[in-house]
MIZAKE-616522 format. One record per residue: residue number from 0; residue in three letters; chain; x, y, z of N, C-alpha, C in turn. Coordinates in pm, whole numbers, padded with zeros to 5 digits. Example, Ala and Ser with C-alpha at 12.3 -4.5 7.8 and 13.67 -1.06 7.14 Angstrom:
<pts>
n|res|chain|neast|nnorth|nup|caeast|canorth|caup|ceast|cnorth|cup
0|ALA|A|01319|-00569|00780|01230|-00450|00780|01320|-00330|00780
1|SER|A|01285|-00225|00708|01367|-00106|00714|01290|00003|00787
</pts>
This chain:
<pts>
n|res|chain|neast|nnorth|nup|caeast|canorth|caup|ceast|cnorth|cup
0|MET|A|09694|10910|11586|09590|10891|11486|09466|10922|11549
1|PRO|A|09396|11078|11493|09298|11122|11544|09190|11005|11549
2|THR|A|09138|10917|11491|09011|10855|11500|09021|10773|11656
3|ARG|A|09104|10747|11681|09157|10671|11861|09030|10747|11943
4|ARG|A|09067|10853|11928|08995|10920|12031|08878|10901|12078
5|HIS|A|08768|10833|11962|08657|10835|11948|08674|10724|11968
6|VAL|A|08753|10615|11978|08724|10472|12015|08750|10458|12163
7|ILE|A|08826|10479|12262|08885|10493|12380|08868|10618|12451
8|SER|A|08787|10616|12519|08664|10697|12586|08701|10709|12733
9|GLY|A|08700|10845|12808|08742|10850|12933|08848|10886|12971
10|LEU|A|08989|10834|12905|09092|10851|12948|09199|10978|12938
11|ALA|A|09104|11069|12851|09209|11194|12785|09225|11290|12945
12|LEU|A|09350|11342|12924|09399|11421|12990|09358|11599|13016
13|ALA|A|09357|11629|13086|09306|11767|13090|09437|11848|13049
14|THR|A|09418|11983|12969|09491|12045|12900|09647|12070|12976
15|ALA|A|09607|12144|13084|09696|12182|13174|09757|12050|13261
16|SER|A|09701|11973|13256|09781|11838|13310|09929|11792|13242
17|MET|A|09901|11832|13094|09962|11770|12961|10122|11805|12993
18|THR|A|10153|11911|13058|10250|11983|13115|10350|11998|13185
19|LEU|A|10247|11911|13290|10320|11886|13451|10312|11726|13461
20|PRO|A|10443|11699|13418|10488|11526|13449|10427|11458|13608
21|HIS|A|10496|11560|13680|10422|11512|13819|10243|11490|13840
22|THR|A|10225|11590|13794|10066|11579|13810|09993|11433|13714
23|LEU|A|10066|11443|13591|10038|11316|13505|10058|11191|13602
24|ARG|A|10163|11175|13682|10177|11057|13791|10063|11030|13811
25|GLY|A|09968|11127|13861|09869|11091|13979|09749|11085|13893
26|VAL|A|09754|11100|13766|09638|11075|13664|09630|10972|13613
27|ILE|A|09758|10919|13553|09785|10778|13513|09871|10699|13532
28|ALA|A|09836|10537|13548|09938|10471|13615|09927|10373|13541
29|ALA|A|10068|10316|13506|10120|10201|13440|09981|10079|13468
30|PRO|A|09998|09966|13342|09911|09827|13390|09946|09783|13513
31|ALA|A|09872|09726|13601|09924|09667|13740|09984|09542|13684
32|ALA|A|10068|09488|13781|10155|09388|13773|10206|09395|13639
33|ALA|A|10282|09512|13603|10393|09510|13516|10473|09388|13447
34|ALA|A|10549|09318|13570|10628|09188|13565|10575|09087|13480
35|THR|A|10408|09083|13472|10327|09016|13386|10308|09028|13227
36|MET|A|10374|09121|13198|10417|09166|13057|10478|09015|12973
37|ASN|A|10428|08954|12898|10457|08872|12777|10576|08884|12710
38|THR|A|10646|08820|12711|10779|08809|12665|10780|08674|12530
39|ARG|A|10869|08724|12427|10911|08638|12346|11072|08645|12339
40|LYS|A|11137|08514|12289|11269|08530|12311|11347|08542|12164
41|ILE|A|11448|08619|12145|11492|08637|12010|11613|08537|11989
42|PRO|A|11541|08431|11853|11586|08305|11870|11749|08307|11835
43|VAL|A|11841|08428|11783|11945|08386|11765|12015|08428|11891
44|SER|A|11996|08454|11979|12045|08459|12109|11981|08418|12235
45|GLY|A|11819|08419|12270|11762|08357|12351|11721|08469|12455
46|GLN|A|11772|08554|12453|11710|08727|12523|11545|08730|12479
47|ALA|A|11518|08770|12575|11391|08780|12605|11384|08923|12639
48|ILE|A|11257|08966|12547|11179|09111|12515|11062|09125|12562
49|PRO|A|10979|09181|12602|10863|09232|12599|10804|09226|12448
50|VAL|A|10669|09167|12445|10571|09143|12350|10511|09317|12237
51|ILE|A|10529|09389|12373|10485|09534|12339|10620|09636|12321
52|GLY|A|10639|09684|12204|10764|09809|12260|10677|09952|12248
53|MET|A|10763|09998|12181|10752|10168|12108|10797|10180|11984
54|GLY|A|10723|10255|11896|10753|10345|11776|10770|10467|11786
55|SER|A|10823|10555|11756|10881|10720|11747|10849|10779|11648
56|SER|A|10805|10732|11544|10793|10807|11380|10703|10923|11412
57|ASP|A|10684|10999|11415|10575|11112|11426|10543|11135|11558
58|SER|A|10546|11059|11650|10511|11117|11790|10616|11163|11840
59|MET|A|10756|11128|11847|10873|11224|11902|10927|11316|11804
60|ASN|A|10894|11359|11727|10938|11450|11643|10858|11556|11680
61|VAL|A|10926|11648|11803|10904|11763|11843|11010|11852|11892
62|GLY|A|10955|11959|11928|11084|12071|11934|11119|12043|12040
63|ALA|A|11206|12195|12102|11254|12154|12255|11173|12237|12390
64|ASP|A|11047|12262|12324|10944|12368|12459|10954|12224|12506
65|ALA|A|10912|12258|12694|10884|12195|12724|10765|12158|12758
66|SER|A|10649|12199|12703|10488|12176|12696|10489|12078|12606
67|GLU|A|10548|12059|12472|10594|11958|12403|10624|11850|12423
68|ARG|A|10734|11820|12542|10772|11717|12558|10740|11669|12678
69|ALA|A|10678|11730|12784|10601|11669|12930|10527|11570|12899
70|PRO|A|10476|11540|12791|10377|11424|12778|10473|11312|12740
71|LEU|A|10547|11357|12644|10611|11236|12570|10725|11182|12691
72|LYS|A|10741|11278|12763|10837|11215|12888|10751|11140|12968
73|GLU|A|10640|11152|12979|10539|11062|13051|10515|10915|12989
74|VAL|A|10494|10978|12853|10471|10795|12765|10598|10742|12787
75|VAL|A|10776|10754|12825|10841|10698|12815|10858|10630|12957
76|ARG|A|10819|10751|13022|10839|10706|13191|10725|10555|13190
77|LEU|A|10612|10586|13159|10462|10491|13178|10554|10370|13073
78|PHE|A|10600|10375|12999|10619|10261|12909|10747|10183|13000
79|PHE|A|10805|10211|13053|10923|10142|13127|10841|10056|13269
80|GLU|A|10759|10180|13305|10721|10106|13422|10636|09998|13369
81|GLY|A|10561|09994|13287|10447|09929|13243|10531|09761|13159
82|GLY|A|10686|09756|13220|10771|09643|13154|10784|09676|12995
83|GLY|A|10779|09788|12943|10817|09777|12818|10991|09786|12794
84|THR|A|11054|09770|12711|11215|09793|12667|11226|09828|12532
85|VAL|A|11155|09765|12447|11222|09794|12287|11142|09895|12273
86|ILE|A|11238|10042|12233|11141|10132|12143|11277|10196|12027
87|ASP|A|11165|10186|11908|11234|10158|11774|11218|10310|11707
88|THR|A|11344|10366|11654|11325|10508|11593|11431|10520|11447
89|ALA|A|11449|10620|11407|11572|10628|11288|11566|10820|11264
90|PRO|A|11678|10821|11189|11729|10916|11153|11668|11003|11059
91|SER|A|11546|10928|11009|11464|11016|10893|11290|11017|10987
92|TYR|A|11328|11030|11128|11183|11073|11204|11225|11180|11271
93|GLY|A|11265|11289|11199|11289|11414|11220|11371|11406|11369
94|ARG|A|11320|11482|11472|11370|11519|11548|11353|11386|11690
95|SER|A|11329|11282|11651|11278|11210|11695|11358|11110|11806
96|GLU|A|11516|11108|11750|11621|11025|11758|11663|11102|11925
97|ALA|A|11677|11242|11861|11765|11319|11957|11657|11369|12104
98|VAL|A|11498|11390|12061|11387|11372|12143|11411|11270|12248
99|LEU|A|11428|11173|12209|11406|11024|12301|11527|11024|12358
100|GLY|A|11661|11029|12299|11791|11047|12396|11814|11114|12473
101|ASP|A|11734|11269|12461|11721|11342|12614|11618|11275|12711
102|LEU|A|11536|11240|12690|11420|11218|12761|11496|11089|12829
103|LEU|A|11526|10967|12733|11584|10901|12838|11701|10930|12939
104|ALA|A|11768|10990|12898|11911|11065|12962|11870|11132|13111
105|GLU|A|11685|11226|13090|11680|11293|13202|11597|11215|13299
106|LEU|A|11540|11081|13213|11491|10984|13345|11568|10868|13392
107|ASN|A|11691|10939|13324|11820|10799|13373|11743|10630|13350
108|LEU|A|11683|10594|13221|11633|10448|13156|11695|10439|13074
109|ARG|A|11846|10505|12998|11941|10452|12885|11915|10275|12943
110|ASP|A|11992|10248|13085|12018|10119|13070|11920|10003|13054
111|LYS|A|11792|10066|13063|11669|09961|13072|11636|09945|12958
112|ALA|A|11692|10034|12788|11617|10018|12729|11687|09975|12604
113|PHE|A|11583|09880|12506|11600|09792|12390|11616|09938|12332
114|LEU|A|11771|09982|12262|11723|10069|12160|11749|10002|12010
115|ALA|A|11652|10053|11914|11665|10028|11775|11658|10156|11695
116|THR|A|11762|10137|11590|11726|10262|11501|11807|10221|11398
117|LYS|A|11805|10282|11261|11813|10213|11136|11948|10315|11069
118|LEU|A|12019|10237|10947|12078|10330|10835|11982|10351|10726
119|GLY|A|11967|10471|10671|11855|10458|10581|11939|10588|10471
120|THR|A|12069|10522|10450|12105|10614|10318|12207|10499|10237
121|SER|A|12296|10576|10148|12337|10487|10041|12484|10544|10068
122|GLY|A|12555|10395|10088|12711|10426|10035|12771|10400|10197
123|ARG|A|12887|10311|10238|12921|10306|10366|12983|10459|10442
124|ASP|A|13019|10543|10389|13122|10609|10451|12963|10710|10504
125|ALA|A|12858|10696|10396|12768|10823|10452|12649|10706|10569
126|GLY|A|12670|10558|10558|12588|10490|10630|12676|10523|10783
127|LEU|A|12810|10535|10802|12883|10524|10919|12845|10650|10980
128|ALA|A|12837|10758|10893|12820|10933|10931|12689|10875|10978
129|GLN|A|12597|10861|10935|12452|10857|10984|12437|10741|11134
130|PHE|A|12535|10670|11140|12518|10579|11286|12560|10676|11392
131|GLN|A|12680|10726|11326|12777|10796|11444|12655|10948|11516
132|GLN|A|12594|10984|11421|12505|11101|11407|12391|11026|11520
133|SER|A|12350|10930|11492|12252|10848|11550|12283|10836|11745
134|LEU|A|12386|10793|11746|12440|10792|11865|12487|10903|11932
135|ARG|A|12498|10998|11893|12518|11146|11961|12399|11183|11973
136|ALA|A|12268|11185|11893|12132|11202|11910|12080|11137|12015
137|LEU|A|12104|11011|12052|12063|10912|12121|12125|10928|12250
138|LYS|A|12229|10968|12272|12303|10996|12409|12371|10858|12429
139|THR|A|12403|10780|12387|12478|10647|12380|12610|10662|12293
140|ASP|A|12658|10491|12310|12775|10462|12237|12768|10350|12160
141|LYS|A|12649|10268|12190|12598|10159|12115|12439|10195|12131
142|VAL|A|12406|10074|12046|12261|10060|12000|12222|09896|12042
143|GLU|A|12084|09825|12089|12093|09685|12059|12089|09616|11936
144|LEU|A|11997|09713|11833|11942|09693|11730|12020|09764|11614
145|LEU|A|12050|09732|11518|12049|09834|11445|12012|09774|11277
146|GLN|A|11912|09855|11175|11797|09783|11119|11877|09913|10995
147|VAL|A|11865|09811|10834|11858|09866|10691|11707|09933|10683
148|HIS|A|11707|10068|10678|11597|10126|10655|11534|10093|10533
149|ASN|A|11400|09991|10512|11300|10005|10401|11411|09893|10283
150|LEU|A|11530|09884|10337|11611|09817|10244|11721|09877|10138
151|ARG|A|11727|10041|10202|11816|10122|10102|11921|10090|10081
152|ASP|A|12031|10074|09964|12126|10004|09962|12165|09898|10086
153|TRP|A|12093|09770|10054|12114|09689|10194|12226|09609|10193
154|LYS|A|12305|09579|10070|12422|09489|10073|12512|09570|10137
155|THR|A|12523|09689|10107|12665|09791|10165|12611|09846|10314
156|GLN|A|12501|09859|10322|12447|09879|10493|12454|09769|10569
157|LEU|A|12370|09641|10543|12420|09531|10611|12528|09465|10652
158|ALA|A|12632|09480|10533|12789|09479|10538|12827|09570|10666
159|LEU|A|12800|09685|10675|12835|09789|10804|12796|09771|10889
160|ILE|A|12690|09720|10905|12585|09702|11037|12652|09558|11082
161|ASN|A|12711|09479|11020|12780|09369|11055|12905|09394|11129
162|GLU|A|12970|09514|11060|13126|09530|11113|13099|09595|11242
163|LEU|A|13004|09677|11252|12961|09784|11369|12941|09656|11490
164|LYS|A|12880|09521|11448|12852|09449|11530|12925|09375|11577
165|ALA|A|13061|09340|11526|13143|09282|11572|13253|09379|11615
166|GLN|A|13232|09524|11624|13271|09603|11733|13211|09619|11863
167|GLY|A|13112|09577|11863|13032|09615|11971|12961|09693|11987
168|LYS|A|12906|09767|11835|12876|09905|11868|12685|09856|11846
169|THR|A|12662|09761|11831|12524|09695|11809|12523|09535|11838
170|ARG|A|12425|09509|11911|12434|09357|11936|12343|09297|11811
171|TYR|A|12233|09313|11763|12163|09252|11634|12162|09314|11542
172|SER|A|12147|09285|11443|12104|09325|11280|11987|09306|11281
173|GLY|A|11939|09388|11183|11797|09381|11122|11788|09446|10955
174|VAL|A|11689|09433|10928|11635|09452|10811|11519|09515|10787
175|THR|A|11420|09611|10743|11306|09639|10785|11208|09674|10640
176|HIS|A|11106|09695|10653|10997|09773|10522|10883|09768|10599
177|TYR|A|10769|09865|10538|10653|09904|10580|10549|09885|10494
178|LEU|A|10618|09809|10370|10467|09817|10290|10439|09675|10205
179|GLN|A|10321|09636|10193|10353|09461|10131|10400|09442|09981
180|SER|A|10447|09549|09908|10506|09585|09806|10657|09549|09842
181|GLY|A|10714|09548|09950|10830|09519|10014|10862|09388|10030
182|HIS|A|10775|09328|10069|10775|09181|10119|10882|09084|10013
183|ALA|A|10845|09072|09901|10918|08962|09832|11053|09002|09811
184|ASP|A|11116|09105|09815|11216|09188|09836|11296|09149|09997
185|LEU|A|11223|09164|10068|11280|09120|10209|11282|08998|10238
186|ALA|A|11189|08935|10171|11213|08766|10200|11342|08710|10093
187|ASP|A|11377|08767|10003|11489|08756|09906|11612|08765|10013
188|VAL|A|11638|08897|10060|11755|08960|10183|11761|08841|10285
189|VAL|A|11652|08776|10359|11612|08690|10520|11712|08594|10445
190|ARG|A|11627|08529|10336|11708|08392|10302|11833|08408|10257
191|THR|A|11903|08485|10184|12021|08514|10157|12168|08558|10262
192|THR|A|12076|08636|10372|12141|08675|10518|12121|08652|10655
193|LYS|A|12023|08600|10635|11972|08568|10771|11984|08708|10869
194|PRO|A|11934|08794|10890|11986|08862|10988|11924|08863|11108
195|ASP|A|11938|08886|11222|11889|08872|11333|11744|08907|11348
196|PHE|A|11698|09022|11282|11583|09104|11304|11522|09107|11148
197|LEU|A|11407|09091|11144|11292|09133|11050|11156|09227|11094
198|GLN|A|11145|09360|11057|11048|09439|11091|10972|09485|10954
199|ILE|A|10824|09454|10959|10740|09471|10894|10629|09501|10927
200|ASN|A|10545|09553|10844|10375|09568|10878|10298|09451|10883
201|TYR|A|10226|09465|10979|10126|09332|10950|10019|09419|11072
202|SER|A|09896|09357|11028|09737|09396|11112|09636|09318|11077
203|ILE|A|09537|09337|11118|09424|09227|11116|09381|09241|10943
204|ILE|A|09440|09379|10907|09376|09392|10746|09479|09387|10674
205|ALA|A|09612|09318|10723|09721|09337|10590|09787|09224|10657
206|ARG|A|09762|09125|10613|09825|08985|10691|09886|08898|10606
207|GLU|A|09945|08982|10481|09995|08922|10376|10153|08840|10422
208|ALA|A|10220|08906|10565|10328|08870|10620|10306|08699|10655
209|GLU|A|10152|08659|10695|10176|08537|10714|10170|08447|10633
210|GLN|A|10176|08493|10498|10197|08394|10369|10360|08352|10374
211|THR|A|10447|08396|10363|10601|08385|10313|10705|08428|10481
212|LEU|A|10668|08564|10495|10756|08615|10570|10797|08538|10705
213|PHE|A|10648|08542|10759|10621|08481|10893|10724|08327|10916
214|PRO|A|10646|08232|10800|10725|08124|10778|10859|08131|10763
215|LEU|A|10959|08167|10688|11072|08220|10656|11109|08252|10779
216|ALA|A|11079|08319|10884|11138|08422|10985|11173|08298|11085
217|GLN|A|11090|08200|11103|11057|08105|11198|11162|07997|11152
218|GLN|A|11168|07952|10993|11257|07824|10963|11405|07886|10978
219|GLN|A|11430|08003|10981|11549|08096|10942|11597|08105|11113
220|GLY|A|11515|08170|11194|11539|08190|11317|11553|08330|11324
221|VAL|A|11477|08438|11329|11511|08554|11260|11392|08625|11370
222|ALA|A|11388|08692|11424|11310|08803|11567|11203|08878|11459
223|VAL|A|11118|08874|11477|10999|08963|11418|10991|09068|11476
224|LEU|A|10969|09222|11437|10941|09337|11511|10785|09372|11426
225|ILE|A|10667|09424|11434|10549|09427|11392|10562|09602|11378
226|ASN|A|10534|09688|11274|10476|09828|11255|10401|09823|11202
227|ARG|A|10279|09950|11218|10153|09967|11169|10050|09874|11183
228|ALA|A|10050|09804|11340|09946|09737|11368|09809|09792|11394
229|PHE|A|09794|09926|11374|09685|10028|11425|09661|10057|11243
230|GLU|A|09740|10048|11122|09725|10072|11004|09726|10217|11026
231|ASP|A|09829|10286|11107|09816|10441|11091|09673|10468|11124
232|GLY|A|09612|10416|11205|09479|10437|11263|09353|10429|11192
233|ARG|A|09361|10320|11091|09275|10335|10988|09190|10242|11066
234|LEU|A|09257|10157|11143|09166|10010|11187|09051|10081|11320
235|PHE|A|09104|10213|11381|08995|10233|11497|08883|10319|11387
236|GLU|A|08860|10351|11263|08772|10445|11216|08681|10300|11151
237|ARG|A|08729|10183|11140|08638|10105|11100|08577|10004|11192
238|VAL|A|08621|10027|11362|08526|09948|11417|08446|10076|11533
239|LYS|A|08463|10198|11475|08410|10304|11534|08247|10253|11579
240|GLY|A|08238|10297|11695|08066|10245|11754|08047|10109|11729
241|LYS|A|08129|10011|11747|08116|09870|11750|08166|09810|11892
242|PRO|A|08096|09745|11949|08114|09715|12044|08228|09590|12040
243|LEU|A|08333|09540|12150|08393|09452|12143|08374|09332|12128
244|PRO|A|08406|09246|12067|08345|09072|12064|08330|09065|12195
245|ASP|A|08202|08944|12202|08181|08927|12371|08267|08851|12436
246|TRP|A|08371|08797|12394|08432|08721|12462|08601|08806|12523
247|ALA|A|08611|08923|12479|08687|09043|12497|08738|09031|12620
248|ALA|A|08629|09050|12733|08626|09111|12837|08739|08927|12909
249|ASP|A|08642|08817|12874|08724|08699|12943|08873|08709|12891
250|ALA|A|08901|08775|12801|09060|08740|12767|09088|08899|12833
251|GLY|A|09045|08934|12915|09093|09062|12962|09122|09206|12874
252|ILE|A|09048|09185|12738|09036|09263|12688|08985|09412|12719
253|THR|A|08999|09564|12728|08909|09628|12721|08889|09777|12613
254|SER|A|08954|09744|12524|09013|09837|12449|09026|09783|12287
255|TRP|A|09014|09845|12190|09009|09769|12035|09153|09796|12018
256|ALA|A|09242|09896|12103|09340|09913|12049|09417|09749|12136
257|GLN|A|09376|09716|12276|09478|09617|12305|09430|09471|12175
258|ALA|A|09291|09496|12130|09255|09367|12058|09349|09358|11929
259|PHE|A|09379|09467|11901|09447|09472|11748|09603|09476|11813
260|LEU|A|09640|09469|11927|09825|09440|11940|09795|09292|11978
261|ARG|A|09722|09249|12030|09666|09087|12109|09693|09009|11971
262|PHE|A|09594|09064|11868|09576|08990|11760|09770|08953|11686
263|ALA|A|09796|09089|11701|09939|09110|11625|10039|09002|11688
264|TRP|A|10067|09011|11820|10196|08934|11894|10118|08791|11868
265|SER|A|09993|08755|11855|09927|08612|11894|09983|08506|11808
266|HIS|A|10051|08548|11663|10122|08506|11621|10248|08462|11650
267|PRO|A|10276|08312|11622|10372|08263|11716|10519|08344|11610
268|ALA|A|10520|08375|11515|10667|08412|11455|10661|08570|11510
269|VAL|A|10573|08615|11571|10559|08770|11605|10666|08783|11744
270|THR|A|10767|08876|11750|10859|08894|11890|10791|08986|11960
271|ALA|A|10759|09075|11874|10733|09200|11951|10676|09311|11840
272|VAL|A|10543|09440|11888|10512|09470|11847|10541|09629|11887
273|ILE|A|10548|09754|11820|10597|09851|11814|10534|10007|11761
274|PRO|A|10380|09977|11858|10284|10104|11832|10354|10232|11901
275|ALA|A|10303|10324|11796|10391|10474|11813|10256|10520|11913
276|THR|A|10303|10648|11968|10173|10749|12038|10280|10847|12092
277|SER|A|10215|10980|12139|10240|11047|12185|10128|11124|12309
278|ARG|A|10035|10997|12329|09963|11051|12464|09958|10926|12575
279|PRO|A|09975|10965|12704|10043|10882|12814|09938|10786|12812
280|ASP|A|09752|10799|12781|09672|10765|12785|09697|10657|12720
281|ARG|A|09716|10638|12620|09705|10538|12522|09823|10458|12513
282|GLN|A|09946|10540|12600|10067|10439|12603|10018|10326|12711
283|ALA|A|09945|10397|12811|09934|10297|12927|09833|10151|12858
284|ASP|A|09738|10189|12779|09623|10105|12702|09711|10040|12608
285|ASN|A|09838|10066|12562|09893|09970|12479|09946|09891|12513
286|LEU|A|10031|09916|12664|10094|09812|12725|09993|09720|12803
287|LYS|A|09856|09738|12836|09785|09615|12861|09754|09494|12733
288|GLY|A|09773|09587|12630|09804|09461|12535|09873|09336|12485
289|GLY|A|10005|09375|12581|10083|09269|12623|10038|09205|12726
290|HIS|A|09907|09186|12766|09914|09098|12836|09788|08980|12803
291|GLY|A|09804|08868|12904|09719|08796|12878|09766|08654|12785
292|ASP|A|09692|08552|12719|09701|08486|12668|09705|08528|12505
293|MET|A|09757|08403|12414|09763|08421|12287|09626|08436|12235
294|LEU|A|09555|08481|12152|09472|08442|12119|09434|08329|12033
295|THR|A|09292|08265|12057|09283|08150|11977|09234|08176|11828
296|ALA|A|09267|08049|11747|09242|08100|11594|09100|08145|11566
297|LYS|A|08977|08116|11660|08844|08166|11652|08839|08237|11683
298|GLN|A|08918|08353|11793|08915|08464|11868|08969|08564|11752
299|ARG|A|09097|08535|11664|09151|08558|11567|09048|08643|11442
300|GLN|A|08985|08521|11414|08890|08493|11309|08772|08597|11333
301|SER|A|08726|08617|11446|08617|08703|11479|08639|08832|11504
302|LEU|A|08794|08849|11489|08822|09022|11461|08832|09074|11365
303|ILE|A|08902|08946|11274|08887|08961|11106|08749|08944|11060
304|ASP|A|08653|08930|11091|08490|08906|11036|08461|09073|11117
305|ILE|A|08481|09107|11226|08419|09247|11279|08492|09332|11198
306|VAL|A|08640|09391|11206|08698|09463|11130|08681|09428|10972
307|GLY|A|08697|09357|10897|08647|09330|10767|08747|09367|10642
</pts>
């Protein structure tokens, strides 16, 4: 998100160091007291996961060149060092699954990861073939969460996911969307099938999920993952040149990214937020957004007023 570099200053890496993972370790450290990252429980199992996860759309869609992968390797290393576990990906994200699989293997971190991927095709055979390809790309024999991507052929794919769940190939089922236009259909699916997870867009300027989906998830005992918490970078443009609110320092918030992420998981229905980044400095900053107390209603409203 190109606008964010104008908001978060003083964290950019030198170009030369971006190709040297050992150098990067000396430049950026994960947030202190990583163990204090807030967690939320998955309703169906009681398993606790950190409130800040990581997406991979666009950010990990790179080639095999070492110079492209070095900063991503550091992004992944910092993520786990900072207390993260949940990583969301999909077959439609270009080479993201394969790159993520390679990096987890190189860093020997697969066992610590809560991997979430998706089925985004039509037909049972196509869905099964896509899942098998995902396992090969991710270098694993199972994933923690398997989701129907944007409700495509959801009846067929959710039935397949439940089969795979029974086989131990995934622990949790889920359904996703990323637009307000999909909320009504998503709500119908959640009501009728009660998946383990729901993934939806939510941000300071896109709060529609509060009306139906969040209450429904709480009522049904469905975990909620949040995508597009930064509105693809547009939120940073809205606050360009604006200071953080007066209460931010006392709340432990030192950047707008932290404020936006804290806003998202401060809703009690939200289980985790999954921002994507290809930059180690932003990853370190995102992880700090998982620390501290939930924002109060007054603090949340002040952010809404500032962002507009």
